[in-house]
C-alpha positions, 0 to 999 in steps of 0.5 A, spaced: 662 221 719 668 217 718 664 211 722 658 212 718 662 211 712 665 205 714 659 202 717 653 204 712 654 202 704 652 208 700 656 207 694 650 205 690 647 212 691 653 215 688 651 213 681 646 218 680 651 223 682 656 221 677 651 221 672 649 228 674 657 230 673 656 227 666 651 232 664 653 238 668 658 240 663 653 240 657 648 245 662 654 249 662 656 250 655 648 251 653 648 256 658 654 259 655 652 259 648 645 262 649 648 268 654 654 269 649 650 269 642 643 270 644 640 264 640 637 259 644 639 251 644 636 247 638 633 242 642 631 238 636 639 237 635 642 238 642 649 234 640 650 239 635 652 245 640 659 244 638 658 245 631 654 251 632 659 254 636 664 253 631 660 255 625 654 260 627 658 263 633 660 269 630 658 273 637 663 268 640 670 270 642 675 265 641 676 264 648 668 263 649 668 258 643 674 254 646 671 253 653 664 251 650 668 246 646 672 243 652 665 243 656 662 239 650 668 234 650 668 234 658 661 232 657 662 226 652 668 224 656 663 223 662 658 219 659 664 214 656 666 213 663 660 213 667 658 206 665 665 203 667 664 206 674 657 204 675 659 197 673 665 197 678 660 199 684 656 194 682 661 189 682 664 191 688 657 190 692 656 184 689 663 181 691 662 184 698 668 189 698 668 192 705 663 198 706 669 203 707 672 201 701 666 202 697 664 208 699 671 211 699 672 209 692 665 212 690 666 218 693 674 219 690 671 218 683 666 223 684 671 228 686 676 226 681 670 227 676 669 234 679 676 236 678 676 233 671 670 237 669 673 244 672 680 242 669 678 241 662 673 247 662 678 252 664 684 249 661 688 254 656 695 251 656 699 245 657 700 244 664 692 244 666 691 239 660 697 235 663 693 236 670 687 234 667 690 228 664 693 226 671 686 227 674 683 222 669 687 217 670 686 217 678 679 216 677 680 210 672 685 207 677 679 208 682 674 204 677 680 199 676 681 198 684 674 196 685 674 191 679 681 188 682 678 188 689 672 185 687 676 179 683 680 178 689 674 177 694 670 172 689 677 168 687 
């Protein structure tokens, strides 16, 4: 498997998975809201889920409400980041960065997003929040490493 990742560039295939990791927290928050309140998701205003959890969620416990809000925040953070990741992968490919680096950084970023989402949704204290922040910056470091490596190749 290690040889395959060094000889075959699959970094562009990680882009759909990165997008999927962006929307996974939304799916979780929708399921949690509907199962806890018995109310369906308002598909005419899907971005209003956090507001509904705050105002209409009388059936929600404080912990469930907080988890929904954190999942919504994790989803927003993913959507804010996925474009940078996509641009970094494309830049690395355009510049001819080595396949091992492209694949390693791409998979590393995906792992960082899985851990980030989990830590964000589950965090209920400052230690987990700090761990989430560290994971966020590790993922950002991978994005910037793509750009630096691409810049060095094109220099």
